[in-house]
All heavy atoms as TSV, in Angstrom:
chain	resi	resn	atom	element	x	y	z
A	1	PRO	N	N	-4.306	19.669	33.141
A	1	PRO	CA	C	-5.676	19.561	33.739
A	1	PRO	C	C	-6.211	18.230	33.723
A	1	PRO	O	O	-6.109	17.543	32.706
A	1	PRO	CB	C	-6.454	20.655	33.183
A	1	PRO	CG	C	-5.794	20.873	31.944
A	1	PRO	CD	C	-4.414	20.504	32.002
A	2	SER	N	N	-6.995	17.851	34.714
A	2	SER	CA	C	-7.696	16.441	34.629
A	2	SER	C	C	-9.143	16.724	34.159
A	2	SER	O	O	-9.889	17.520	34.754
A	2	SER	CB	C	-7.559	15.897	36.082
A	2	SER	OG	O	-8.389	14.764	35.966
A	3	PHE	N	N	-9.619	16.065	33.123
A	3	PHE	CA	C	-10.863	16.310	32.564
A	3	PHE	C	C	-11.749	15.441	33.391
A	3	PHE	O	O	-12.910	15.426	33.183
A	3	PHE	CB	C	-10.936	15.925	31.084
A	3	PHE	CG	C	-10.101	16.938	30.233
A	3	PHE	CD1	C	-9.247	16.516	29.373
A	3	PHE	CD2	C	-10.281	18.246	30.396
A	3	PHE	CE1	C	-8.491	17.386	28.526
A	3	PHE	CE2	C	-9.669	19.222	29.681
A	3	PHE	CZ	C	-8.715	18.810	28.756
A	4	SER	N	N	-11.301	14.553	34.185
A	4	SER	CA	C	-12.166	13.593	35.101
A	4	SER	C	C	-12.453	14.334	36.501
A	4	SER	O	O	-13.073	13.615	37.303
A	4	SER	CB	C	-11.560	12.260	35.139
A	4	SER	OG	O	-10.288	12.381	35.904
A	5	ALA	N	N	-11.993	15.412	36.753
A	5	ALA	CA	C	-12.304	16.202	38.013
A	5	ALA	C	C	-13.670	16.297	38.197
A	5	ALA	O	O	-14.441	16.720	37.242
A	5	ALA	CB	C	-11.500	17.429	37.968
A	6	LEU	N	N	-14.159	16.018	39.551
A	6	LEU	CA	C	-15.466	16.071	39.872
A	6	LEU	C	C	-15.904	17.497	40.184
A	6	LEU	O	O	-17.144	17.777	40.159
A	6	LEU	CB	C	-15.899	15.072	40.874
A	6	LEU	CG	C	-15.673	13.626	40.612
A	6	LEU	CD1	C	-15.846	12.857	41.759
A	6	LEU	CD2	C	-16.534	13.193	39.515
A	7	TRP	N	N	-15.046	18.383	40.688
A	7	TRP	CA	C	-15.508	19.604	41.261
A	7	TRP	C	C	-16.215	20.533	40.318
A	7	TRP	O	O	-17.223	21.313	40.621
A	7	TRP	CB	C	-14.339	20.448	41.825
A	7	TRP	CG	C	-13.319	20.936	40.829
A	7	TRP	CD1	C	-12.272	20.359	40.593
A	7	TRP	CD2	C	-13.303	22.238	40.148
A	7	TRP	NE1	N	-11.507	21.219	39.464
A	7	TRP	CE2	C	-12.348	22.193	39.352
A	7	TRP	CE3	C	-14.429	23.200	39.970
A	7	TRP	CZ2	C	-12.018	23.340	38.377
A	7	TRP	CZ3	C	-14.170	24.229	39.257
A	7	TRP	CH2	C	-12.995	24.242	38.430
A	8	PRO	N	N	-16.114	20.581	38.917
A	8	PRO	CA	C	-16.907	21.503	38.147
A	8	PRO	C	C	-18.400	20.945	38.074
A	8	PRO	O	O	-19.254	21.715	38.145
A	8	PRO	CB	C	-16.297	21.280	36.771
A	8	PRO	CG	C	-14.777	20.802	37.011
A	8	PRO	CD	C	-14.895	19.904	38.248
A	9	LYS	N	N	-18.720	19.638	38.017
A	9	LYS	CA	C	-19.988	19.114	38.039
A	9	LYS	C	C	-20.652	19.458	39.329
A	9	LYS	O	O	-21.691	19.843	39.439
A	9	LYS	CB	C	-19.923	17.650	37.778
A	9	LYS	CG	C	-21.243	16.899	38.038
A	9	LYS	CD	C	-21.027	15.366	37.979
A	9	LYS	CE	C	-22.051	14.598	38.344
A	9	LYS	NZ	N	-22.538	14.637	39.692
A	10	GLU	N	N	-19.816	19.250	40.448
A	10	GLU	CA	C	-20.420	19.454	41.769
A	10	GLU	C	C	-20.630	21.024	41.967
A	10	GLU	O	O	-21.632	21.424	42.639
A	10	GLU	CB	C	-19.375	19.027	42.809
A	10	GLU	CG	C	-19.303	17.555	42.883
A	10	GLU	CD	C	-18.157	16.991	43.774
A	10	GLU	OE1	O	-17.236	17.921	44.135
A	10	GLU	OE2	O	-17.886	15.763	43.830
A	11	ALA	N	N	-19.806	21.865	41.383
A	11	ALA	CA	C	-20.122	23.295	41.488
A	11	ALA	C	C	-21.395	23.746	40.893
A	11	ALA	O	O	-22.169	24.548	41.358
A	11	ALA	CB	C	-18.979	24.073	40.939
A	12	ILE	N	N	-21.701	23.163	39.807
A	12	ILE	CA	C	-22.985	23.434	39.021
A	12	ILE	C	C	-24.131	22.976	39.835
A	12	ILE	O	O	-25.112	23.591	39.989
A	12	ILE	CB	C	-23.044	22.736	37.559
A	12	ILE	CG1	C	-22.033	23.369	36.742
A	12	ILE	CG2	C	-24.414	22.859	37.078
A	12	ILE	CD1	C	-21.752	22.538	35.478
A	13	GLU	N	N	-23.900	21.643	40.530
A	13	GLU	CA	C	-25.155	21.206	41.316
A	13	GLU	C	C	-25.277	22.069	42.535
A	13	GLU	O	O	-26.546	22.190	42.929
A	13	GLU	CB	C	-24.805	19.812	41.700
A	13	GLU	CG	C	-24.828	18.912	40.521
A	13	GLU	CD	C	-24.271	17.409	40.745
A	13	GLU	OE1	O	-23.523	17.273	41.748
A	13	GLU	OE2	O	-24.621	16.486	40.097
A	14	MET	N	N	-24.231	22.710	43.001
A	14	MET	CA	C	-24.443	23.464	44.287
A	14	MET	C	C	-24.828	24.890	43.987
A	14	MET	O	O	-25.539	25.562	44.923
A	14	MET	CB	C	-23.083	23.435	45.081
A	14	MET	CG	C	-22.821	22.071	45.641
A	14	MET	SD	S	-21.046	22.016	46.388
A	14	MET	CE	C	-21.241	23.270	47.712
A	15	PHE	N	N	-24.653	25.329	42.771
A	15	PHE	CA	C	-24.870	26.690	42.426
A	15	PHE	C	C	-26.418	26.878	42.451
A	15	PHE	O	O	-27.226	26.245	41.766
A	15	PHE	CB	C	-24.294	27.007	41.116
A	15	PHE	CG	C	-24.409	28.466	40.633
A	15	PHE	CD1	C	-23.858	29.413	41.363
A	15	PHE	CD2	C	-25.172	28.759	39.440
A	15	PHE	CE1	C	-24.012	30.844	40.899
A	15	PHE	CE2	C	-25.304	30.033	39.024
A	15	PHE	CZ	C	-24.741	31.121	39.682
A	16	ASP	N	N	-26.915	28.104	43.040
A	16	ASP	CA	C	-28.398	28.234	43.010
A	16	ASP	C	C	-28.666	29.687	42.256
A	16	ASP	O	O	-29.811	30.122	42.383
A	16	ASP	CB	C	-29.047	28.351	44.383
A	16	ASP	CG	C	-28.342	29.475	45.304
A	16	ASP	OD1	O	-27.544	30.219	44.860
A	16	ASP	OD2	O	-28.919	29.623	46.324
A	17	GLY	N	N	-27.711	30.084	41.385
A	17	GLY	CA	C	-28.004	31.301	40.640
A	17	GLY	C	C	-28.659	30.896	39.388
A	17	GLY	O	O	-28.946	29.817	39.057
A	18	GLN	N	N	-29.074	31.941	38.554
A	18	GLN	CA	C	-29.822	31.784	37.378
A	18	GLN	C	C	-28.985	31.861	36.108
A	18	GLN	O	O	-29.438	31.461	35.082
A	18	GLN	CB	C	-30.883	32.872	37.316
A	18	GLN	CG	C	-31.983	32.665	38.315
A	18	GLN	CD	C	-33.049	33.707	38.231
A	18	GLN	OE1	O	-32.982	34.571	37.511
A	18	GLN	NE2	N	-34.249	33.345	38.888
A	19	THR	N	N	-27.815	32.339	36.232
A	19	THR	CA	C	-26.896	32.463	35.176
A	19	THR	C	C	-25.464	31.949	35.356
A	19	THR	O	O	-24.868	32.161	36.392
A	19	THR	CB	C	-26.724	33.917	34.704
A	19	THR	OG1	O	-27.940	34.545	34.509
A	19	THR	CG2	C	-25.967	34.218	33.488
A	20	ILE	N	N	-25.106	31.011	34.403
A	20	ILE	CA	C	-23.588	30.532	34.413
A	20	ILE	C	C	-22.983	30.996	33.191
A	20	ILE	O	O	-23.503	30.803	32.051
A	20	ILE	CB	C	-23.592	29.042	34.500
A	20	ILE	CG1	C	-24.102	28.679	35.884
A	20	ILE	CG2	C	-22.276	28.408	34.289
A	20	ILE	CD1	C	-24.155	27.039	36.180
A	21	ILE	N	N	-21.790	31.567	33.219
A	21	ILE	CA	C	-20.970	31.834	32.112
A	21	ILE	C	C	-19.817	30.883	32.097
A	21	ILE	O	O	-19.072	30.832	33.022
A	21	ILE	CB	C	-20.508	33.332	32.137
A	21	ILE	CG1	C	-21.607	34.345	32.158
A	21	ILE	CG2	C	-19.399	33.571	31.005
A	21	ILE	CD1	C	-21.240	35.694	32.298
A	22	TYR	N	N	-19.659	30.058	30.967
A	22	TYR	CA	C	-18.627	29.112	30.896
A	22	TYR	C	C	-17.824	29.488	29.578
A	22	TYR	O	O	-18.367	29.738	28.538
A	22	TYR	CB	C	-19.328	27.676	30.641
A	22	TYR	CG	C	-18.446	26.673	30.117
A	22	TYR	CD1	C	-17.348	26.197	30.741
A	22	TYR	CD2	C	-18.700	26.197	28.754
A	22	TYR	CE1	C	-16.550	25.246	30.207
A	22	TYR	CE2	C	-17.795	25.264	28.200
A	22	TYR	CZ	C	-16.685	24.721	28.986
A	22	TYR	OH	O	-15.924	23.840	28.352
A	23	ILE	N	N	-16.482	29.507	29.780
A	23	ILE	CA	C	-15.621	29.912	28.719
A	23	ILE	C	C	-14.791	28.600	28.470
A	23	ILE	O	O	-14.144	28.190	29.403
A	23	ILE	CB	C	-14.646	31.121	28.948
A	23	ILE	CG1	C	-15.694	32.297	29.176
A	23	ILE	CG2	C	-13.735	31.360	27.921
A	23	ILE	CD1	C	-14.950	33.580	29.694
A	24	GLY	N	N	-14.815	28.035	27.291
A	24	GLY	CA	C	-14.061	26.921	27.001
A	24	GLY	C	C	-14.700	26.381	25.610
A	24	GLY	O	O	-15.401	27.039	25.004
A	25	GLU	N	N	-14.341	25.089	25.336
A	25	GLU	CA	C	-14.956	24.388	24.325
A	25	GLU	C	C	-16.279	23.720	24.531
A	25	GLU	O	O	-16.581	23.541	25.818
A	25	GLU	CB	C	-13.940	23.453	23.665
A	25	GLU	CG	C	-12.701	24.086	23.066
A	25	GLU	CD	C	-11.698	23.141	22.464
A	25	GLU	OE1	O	-12.074	21.993	22.061
A	25	GLU	OE2	O	-10.631	23.497	22.253
A	26	GLY	N	N	-17.109	23.525	23.495
A	26	GLY	CA	C	-18.319	23.017	23.956
A	26	GLY	C	C	-18.135	21.453	24.163
A	26	GLY	O	O	-17.068	20.961	24.272
A	27	ARG	N	N	-19.254	20.763	24.169
A	27	ARG	CA	C	-19.280	19.283	24.542
A	27	ARG	C	C	-18.589	18.556	23.507
A	27	ARG	O	O	-18.544	18.902	22.289
A	27	ARG	CB	C	-20.745	18.877	24.400
A	27	ARG	CG	C	-20.958	17.485	24.988
A	27	ARG	CD	C	-22.441	17.018	24.910
A	27	ARG	NE	N	-22.762	16.535	26.206
A	27	ARG	CZ	C	-23.884	16.642	26.890
A	27	ARG	NH1	N	-24.820	17.441	26.275
A	27	ARG	NH2	N	-24.071	16.174	28.034
A	28	GLY	N	N	-17.621	17.631	23.981
A	28	GLY	CA	C	-16.754	16.900	23.199
A	28	GLY	C	C	-15.435	17.566	22.900
A	28	GLY	O	O	-14.682	17.037	22.169
A	29	GLY	N	N	-15.222	18.846	23.328
A	29	GLY	CA	C	-14.026	19.519	23.206
A	29	GLY	C	C	-12.951	19.109	24.157
A	29	GLY	O	O	-13.074	18.233	24.918
A	30	ASN	N	N	-12.023	19.931	24.330
A	30	ASN	CA	C	-10.803	19.699	25.154
A	30	ASN	C	C	-10.954	20.377	26.511
A	30	ASN	O	O	-10.098	20.197	27.178
A	30	ASN	CB	C	-9.560	20.360	24.538
A	30	ASN	CG	C	-9.108	19.520	23.304
A	30	ASN	OD1	O	-9.234	18.305	23.426
A	30	ASN	ND2	N	-8.711	20.043	22.213
A	31	THR	N	N	-12.160	20.922	26.830
A	31	THR	CA	C	-12.278	21.493	28.144
A	31	THR	C	C	-13.669	20.994	28.747
A	31	THR	O	O	-14.729	20.830	27.989
A	31	THR	CB	C	-12.403	23.130	28.109
A	31	THR	OG1	O	-13.436	23.522	27.182
A	31	THR	CG2	C	-11.070	23.703	27.610
A	32	GLY	N	N	-13.602	20.664	29.954
A	32	GLY	CA	C	-14.760	20.028	30.710
A	32	GLY	C	C	-14.997	18.657	30.379
A	32	GLY	O	O	-14.844	18.201	29.202
A	33	SER	N	N	-15.218	17.821	31.373
A	33	SER	CA	C	-15.709	16.442	31.189
A	33	SER	C	C	-17.107	16.348	30.598
A	33	SER	O	O	-17.813	17.225	30.601
A	33	SER	CB	C	-15.498	15.680	32.512
A	33	SER	OG	O	-16.595	16.209	33.405
A	34	GLU	N	N	-17.332	15.062	30.104
A	34	GLU	CA	C	-18.732	14.751	29.782
A	34	GLU	C	C	-19.712	14.976	30.800
A	34	GLU	O	O	-20.797	15.447	30.563
A	34	GLU	CB	C	-18.787	13.330	29.153
A	34	GLU	CG	C	-20.070	12.938	28.622
A	34	GLU	CD	C	-20.697	13.870	27.496
A	34	GLU	OE1	O	-19.859	14.491	26.809
A	34	GLU	OE2	O	-21.965	14.046	27.447
A	35	GLU	N	N	-19.263	14.588	32.021
A	35	GLU	CA	C	-20.248	14.772	33.180
A	35	GLU	C	C	-20.571	16.188	33.428
A	35	GLU	O	O	-21.654	16.540	33.704
A	35	GLU	CB	C	-19.573	14.084	34.443
A	35	GLU	CG	C	-19.728	12.679	34.549
A	35	GLU	CD	C	-19.131	12.201	35.969
A	35	GLU	OE1	O	-18.626	12.922	36.754
A	35	GLU	OE2	O	-19.488	10.905	36.289
A	36	PHE	N	N	-19.584	17.066	33.342
A	36	PHE	CA	C	-19.635	18.521	33.359
A	36	PHE	C	C	-20.639	19.047	32.449
A	36	PHE	O	O	-21.669	19.687	32.884
A	36	PHE	CB	C	-18.306	19.164	33.333
A	36	PHE	CG	C	-18.378	20.709	33.127
A	36	PHE	CD1	C	-18.767	21.585	34.150
A	36	PHE	CD2	C	-18.329	21.239	31.852
A	36	PHE	CE1	C	-18.895	22.929	34.015
A	36	PHE	CE2	C	-18.412	22.689	31.713
A	36	PHE	CZ	C	-18.669	23.514	32.878
A	37	HIS	N	N	-20.487	18.759	31.224
A	37	HIS	CA	C	-21.336	19.197	30.155
A	37	HIS	C	C	-22.819	18.649	30.333
A	37	HIS	O	O	-23.808	19.329	30.031
A	37	HIS	CB	C	-20.860	18.949	28.772
A	37	HIS	CG	C	-19.641	19.718	28.328
A	37	HIS	ND1	N	-19.809	21.196	28.033
A	37	HIS	CD2	C	-18.302	19.492	28.337
A	37	HIS	CE1	C	-18.607	21.623	27.821
A	37	HIS	NE2	N	-17.603	20.642	28.158
A	38	ARG	N	N	-22.959	17.406	30.685
A	38	ARG	CA	C	-24.285	16.877	30.863
A	38	ARG	C	C	-24.959	17.521	32.050
A	38	ARG	O	O	-26.223	17.843	31.921
A	38	ARG	CB	C	-24.086	15.239	31.182
A	38	ARG	CG	C	-25.492	14.556	31.379
A	38	ARG	CD	C	-25.399	13.104	31.539
A	38	ARG	NE	N	-24.184	12.491	32.346
A	38	ARG	CZ	C	-23.308	11.866	31.866
A	38	ARG	NH1	N	-23.087	11.730	30.561
A	38	ARG	NH2	N	-22.282	11.553	32.549
A	39	THR	N	N	-24.291	17.693	33.192
A	39	THR	CA	C	-24.928	18.277	34.303
A	39	THR	C	C	-25.411	19.782	33.953
A	39	THR	O	O	-26.409	20.234	34.318
A	39	THR	CB	C	-23.865	18.297	35.536
A	39	THR	OG1	O	-23.516	16.903	35.797
A	39	THR	CG2	C	-24.563	19.115	36.671
A	40	LEU	N	N	-24.427	20.486	33.204
A	40	LEU	CA	C	-24.750	21.786	32.698
A	40	LEU	C	C	-25.988	21.829	31.906
A	40	LEU	O	O	-26.910	22.736	32.166
A	40	LEU	CB	C	-23.565	22.430	32.002
A	40	LEU	CG	C	-23.540	23.961	31.537
A	40	LEU	CD1	C	-23.790	24.686	32.881
A	40	LEU	CD2	C	-22.332	24.253	30.919
A	41	SER	N	N	-26.054	20.957	30.896
A	41	SER	CA	C	-27.360	20.951	30.104
A	41	SER	C	C	-28.558	20.467	30.773
A	41	SER	O	O	-29.651	20.922	30.511
A	41	SER	CB	C	-27.167	20.114	28.781
A	41	SER	OG	O	-26.859	18.685	29.265
A	42	GLU	N	N	-28.432	19.489	31.809
A	42	GLU	CA	C	-29.444	19.099	32.521
A	42	GLU	C	C	-30.170	20.149	33.453
A	42	GLU	O	O	-31.360	20.284	33.652
A	42	GLU	CB	C	-29.143	17.803	33.415
A	42	GLU	CG	C	-28.969	16.545	32.583
A	42	GLU	CD	C	-28.462	15.422	33.413
A	42	GLU	OE1	O	-28.057	15.555	34.700
A	42	GLU	OE2	O	-28.361	14.383	32.952
A	43	ASN	N	N	-29.293	21.111	34.010
A	43	ASN	CA	C	-29.713	22.022	34.895
A	43	ASN	C	C	-30.070	23.403	34.172
A	43	ASN	O	O	-30.702	24.190	34.835
A	43	ASN	CB	C	-28.654	22.289	35.886
A	43	ASN	CG	C	-28.594	21.141	36.940
A	43	ASN	OD1	O	-29.507	21.017	37.750
A	43	ASN	ND2	N	-27.521	20.375	36.877
A	44	TYR	N	N	-29.471	23.646	33.065
A	44	TYR	CA	C	-29.681	24.902	32.413
A	44	TYR	C	C	-30.103	24.812	30.985
A	44	TYR	O	O	-30.351	25.793	30.370
A	44	TYR	CB	C	-28.362	25.853	32.583
A	44	TYR	CG	C	-28.147	26.193	33.882
A	44	TYR	CD1	C	-27.445	25.400	34.719
A	44	TYR	CD2	C	-28.601	27.562	34.332
A	44	TYR	CE1	C	-27.340	25.920	36.203
A	44	TYR	CE2	C	-28.380	27.919	35.620
A	44	TYR	CZ	C	-27.726	27.132	36.546
A	44	TYR	OH	O	-27.593	27.612	37.751
A	45	GLY	N	N	-30.160	23.703	30.279
A	45	GLY	CA	C	-30.580	23.608	28.948
A	45	GLY	C	C	-29.438	24.030	28.048
A	45	GLY	O	O	-28.263	23.952	28.333
A	46	LEU	N	N	-29.809	24.472	26.851
A	46	LEU	CA	C	-29.019	24.897	25.750
A	46	LEU	C	C	-28.514	26.355	26.216
A	46	LEU	O	O	-29.237	27.064	26.953
A	46	LEU	CB	C	-29.554	24.931	24.426
A	46	LEU	CG	C	-30.046	23.670	23.897
A	46	LEU	CD1	C	-30.756	23.998	22.545
A	46	LEU	CD2	C	-28.897	22.807	23.640
A	47	ALA	N	N	-27.288	26.715	25.736
A	47	ALA	CA	C	-26.754	28.053	25.996
A	47	ALA	C	C	-27.681	29.114	25.441
A	47	ALA	O	O	-28.164	28.976	24.316
A	47	ALA	CB	C	-25.460	28.170	25.439
A	48	ALA	N	N	-28.085	30.085	26.279
A	48	ALA	CA	C	-28.816	31.118	25.849
A	48	ALA	C	C	-28.232	32.008	24.786
A	48	ALA	O	O	-28.710	32.648	23.859
A	48	ALA	CB	C	-29.235	32.129	26.874
A	49	GLU	N	N	-26.840	32.150	24.870
A	49	GLU	CA	C	-25.947	32.941	24.029
A	49	GLU	C	C	-24.728	32.151	23.835
A	49	GLU	O	O	-24.133	31.576	24.790
A	49	GLU	CB	C	-25.628	34.337	24.481
A	49	GLU	CG	C	-26.878	35.171	24.712
A	49	GLU	CD	C	-26.457	36.543	25.164
A	49	GLU	OE1	O	-25.624	37.330	24.574
A	49	GLU	OE2	O	-26.961	36.932	26.247
A	50	VAL	N	N	-24.038	32.225	22.663
A	50	VAL	CA	C	-22.777	31.795	22.437
A	50	VAL	C	C	-21.980	32.722	21.658
A	50	VAL	O	O	-22.446	33.295	20.554
A	50	VAL	CB	C	-22.712	30.449	21.526
A	50	VAL	CG1	C	-21.317	29.998	21.279
A	50	VAL	CG2	C	-23.610	29.384	22.223
A	51	ILE	N	N	-20.873	33.269	22.398
A	51	ILE	CA	C	-20.165	34.326	21.710
A	51	ILE	C	C	-18.691	33.980	21.513
A	51	ILE	O	O	-18.064	33.444	22.233
A	51	ILE	CB	C	-20.014	35.527	22.792
A	51	ILE	CG1	C	-21.546	35.976	23.264
A	51	ILE	CG2	C	-19.248	36.705	22.426
A	51	ILE	CD1	C	-21.528	36.828	24.436
A	52	ASP	N	N	-18.327	34.268	20.108
A	52	ASP	CA	C	-16.994	33.981	19.705
A	52	ASP	C	C	-16.123	34.925	20.478
A	52	ASP	O	O	-16.282	36.149	20.587
A	52	ASP	CB	C	-16.830	34.154	18.286
A	52	ASP	CG	C	-17.490	33.130	17.396
A	52	ASP	OD1	O	-17.636	31.969	17.926
A	52	ASP	OD2	O	-18.069	33.444	16.329
A	53	ILE	N	N	-14.883	34.389	20.916
A	53	ILE	CA	C	-13.941	35.051	21.620
A	53	ILE	C	C	-12.505	34.776	21.021
A	53	ILE	O	O	-12.373	33.797	20.393
A	53	ILE	CB	C	-13.901	34.845	23.226
A	53	ILE	CG1	C	-13.615	33.351	23.443
A	53	ILE	CG2	C	-15.286	35.235	23.825
A	53	ILE	CD1	C	-13.388	32.979	24.843
A	54	PRO	N	N	-11.496	35.663	21.224
A	54	PRO	CA	C	-10.170	35.237	20.812
A	54	PRO	C	C	-9.768	33.982	21.563
A	54	PRO	O	O	-9.978	33.778	22.708
A	54	PRO	CB	C	-9.345	36.443	21.247
A	54	PRO	CG	C	-10.286	37.574	21.437
A	54	PRO	CD	C	-11.531	37.051	21.906
A	55	SER	N	N	-9.072	33.059	20.835
A	55	SER	CA	C	-8.448	31.881	21.355
A	55	SER	C	C	-7.271	31.458	20.574
A	55	SER	O	O	-6.883	31.970	19.553
A	55	SER	CB	C	-9.593	30.793	21.389
A	55	SER	OG	O	-9.887	30.342	20.114
A	56	TRP	N	N	-6.587	30.547	21.359
A	56	TRP	CA	C	-5.252	30.065	20.566
A	56	TRP	C	C	-5.698	29.266	19.292
A	56	TRP	O	O	-6.770	28.782	19.289
A	56	TRP	CB	C	-4.678	28.986	21.642
A	56	TRP	CG	C	-4.049	29.689	22.764
A	56	TRP	CD1	C	-4.593	29.686	23.989
A	56	TRP	CD2	C	-2.850	30.538	22.942
A	56	TRP	NE1	N	-3.901	30.374	24.857
A	56	TRP	CE2	C	-2.816	30.899	24.312
A	56	TRP	CE3	C	-1.897	30.905	22.069
A	56	TRP	CZ2	C	-1.764	31.684	24.636
A	56	TRP	CZ3	C	-0.992	31.779	22.423
A	56	TRP	CH2	C	-0.852	32.079	23.800
A	57	GLN	N	N	-4.775	29.266	18.456
A	57	GLN	CA	C	-5.094	28.741	17.111
A	57	GLN	C	C	-5.477	27.354	17.177
A	57	GLN	O	O	-6.367	26.831	16.461
A	57	GLN	CB	C	-3.763	28.679	16.261
A	57	GLN	CG	C	-4.046	28.335	14.835
A	57	GLN	CD	C	-2.614	28.701	13.994
A	57	GLN	OE1	O	-1.595	28.883	14.519
A	57	GLN	NE2	N	-2.768	28.581	12.702
A	58	SER	N	N	-4.988	26.573	18.115
A	58	SER	CA	C	-5.398	25.106	18.201
A	58	SER	C	C	-6.720	24.844	19.073
A	58	SER	O	O	-7.104	23.817	19.281
A	58	SER	CB	C	-4.263	24.257	18.809
A	58	SER	OG	O	-4.031	24.732	20.185
A	59	ALA	N	N	-7.291	25.969	19.653
A	59	ALA	CA	C	-8.457	25.767	20.574
A	59	ALA	C	C	-9.629	26.425	19.778
A	59	ALA	O	O	-9.658	27.202	18.944
A	59	ALA	CB	C	-8.151	26.524	21.769
A	60	ASP	N	N	-10.838	25.952	20.253
A	60	ASP	CA	C	-12.102	26.466	19.759
A	60	ASP	C	C	-12.910	27.136	20.944
A	60	ASP	O	O	-14.118	26.685	21.071
A	60	ASP	CB	C	-12.837	25.321	19.015
A	60	ASP	CG	C	-14.016	25.711	18.183
A	60	ASP	OD1	O	-14.060	26.935	17.828
A	60	ASP	OD2	O	-14.971	24.963	17.910
A	61	ASP	N	N	-12.318	27.825	21.839
A	61	ASP	CA	C	-12.957	28.438	22.910
A	61	ASP	C	C	-14.129	29.354	22.441
A	61	ASP	O	O	-13.874	30.130	21.465
A	61	ASP	CB	C	-11.914	29.050	23.838
A	61	ASP	CG	C	-10.981	28.123	24.334
A	61	ASP	OD1	O	-11.381	26.991	24.677
A	61	ASP	OD2	O	-9.958	28.494	24.746
A	62	ARG	N	N	-15.218	29.327	23.191
A	62	ARG	CA	C	-16.212	30.342	23.134
A	62	ARG	C	C	-16.717	30.721	24.487
A	62	ARG	O	O	-16.403	30.026	25.468
A	62	ARG	CB	C	-17.379	29.784	22.243
A	62	ARG	CG	C	-16.977	29.504	20.852
A	62	ARG	CD	C	-18.177	29.193	19.956
A	62	ARG	NE	N	-17.883	29.165	18.638
A	62	ARG	CZ	C	-17.378	28.100	17.987
A	62	ARG	NH1	N	-17.096	27.114	18.545
A	62	ARG	NH2	N	-17.102	28.270	16.635
A	63	MET	N	N	-17.509	31.745	24.645
A	63	MET	CA	C	-18.170	32.153	25.814
A	63	MET	C	C	-19.638	31.652	25.685
A	63	MET	O	O	-20.390	32.082	24.835
A	63	MET	CB	C	-18.158	33.473	26.125
A	63	MET	CG	C	-18.885	34.062	27.389
A	63	MET	SD	S	-19.117	35.846	27.564
A	63	MET	CE	C	-17.452	36.517	27.416
A	64	PHE	N	N	-20.063	30.772	26.646
A	64	PHE	CA	C	-21.371	30.214	26.712
A	64	PHE	C	C	-22.050	30.695	27.804
A	64	PHE	O	O	-21.610	30.806	29.051
A	64	PHE	CB	C	-21.416	28.734	26.835
A	64	PHE	CG	C	-20.715	28.073	25.742
A	64	PHE	CD1	C	-19.365	27.766	25.659
A	64	PHE	CD2	C	-21.520	27.421	24.598
A	64	PHE	CE1	C	-18.699	27.075	24.686
A	64	PHE	CE2	C	-20.835	26.763	23.643
A	64	PHE	CZ	C	-19.474	26.500	23.676
A	65	ILE	N	N	-23.347	31.454	27.614
A	65	ILE	CA	C	-24.050	31.994	28.677
A	65	ILE	C	C	-25.282	31.044	28.858
A	65	ILE	O	O	-26.093	31.047	27.857
A	65	ILE	CB	C	-24.411	33.513	28.447
A	65	ILE	CG1	C	-23.167	34.303	28.190
A	65	ILE	CG2	C	-25.375	34.104	29.530
A	65	ILE	CD1	C	-23.434	35.754	27.842
A	66	PHE	N	N	-25.335	30.519	29.930
A	66	PHE	CA	C	-26.595	29.714	30.370
A	66	PHE	C	C	-27.371	30.451	31.230
A	66	PHE	O	O	-26.956	30.850	32.314
A	66	PHE	CB	C	-26.135	28.301	30.904
A	66	PHE	CG	C	-25.360	27.447	29.902
A	66	PHE	CD1	C	-23.922	27.649	29.832
A	66	PHE	CD2	C	-25.964	26.505	29.220
A	66	PHE	CE1	C	-23.227	26.887	28.926
A	66	PHE	CE2	C	-25.227	25.740	28.382
A	66	PHE	CZ	C	-23.897	25.811	28.205
A	67	ARG	N	N	-28.755	30.324	31.202
A	67	ARG	CA	C	-29.718	30.932	32.054
A	67	ARG	C	C	-30.783	29.735	32.345
A	67	ARG	O	O	-31.148	29.137	31.439
A	67	ARG	CB	C	-30.461	31.998	31.421
A	67	ARG	CG	C	-29.426	33.234	31.131
A	67	ARG	CD	C	-30.169	34.492	30.849
A	67	ARG	NE	N	-29.271	35.632	30.633
A	67	ARG	CZ	C	-28.634	36.003	29.615
A	67	ARG	NH1	N	-29.002	35.382	28.441
A	67	ARG	NH2	N	-27.723	36.905	29.471
A	68	SER	N	N	-31.068	29.733	33.634
A	68	SER	CA	C	-31.938	28.626	34.013
A	68	SER	C	C	-33.330	29.043	33.567
A	68	SER	O	O	-33.576	30.110	33.249
A	68	SER	CB	C	-31.928	28.454	35.608
A	68	SER	OG	O	-32.417	29.674	36.297
A	69	ASN	N	N	-34.196	27.939	33.523
A	69	ASN	CA	C	-35.607	28.094	32.862
A	69	ASN	C	C	-36.491	28.530	33.962
A	69	ASN	O	O	-36.529	28.408	35.074
A	69	ASN	CB	C	-36.017	26.796	32.267
A	69	ASN	CG	C	-35.156	26.364	31.185
A	69	ASN	OD1	O	-34.478	27.186	30.518
A	69	ASN	ND2	N	-34.988	25.156	31.005
């Protein structure tokens, strides 16, 4: 996967819903570009909930639930 792909950031900007569920590693992790995480936090703030989920031994995936203010 390419962490420099623009479509995740663009998808957040086009989305007009109130809740986004993101599964992956947090900012600075192996999933999602810095632009993606910045856009997510600018549009939705901090995650309303962070839920531990099963993941591969080398991964630190979690379920992040973001709700707009």
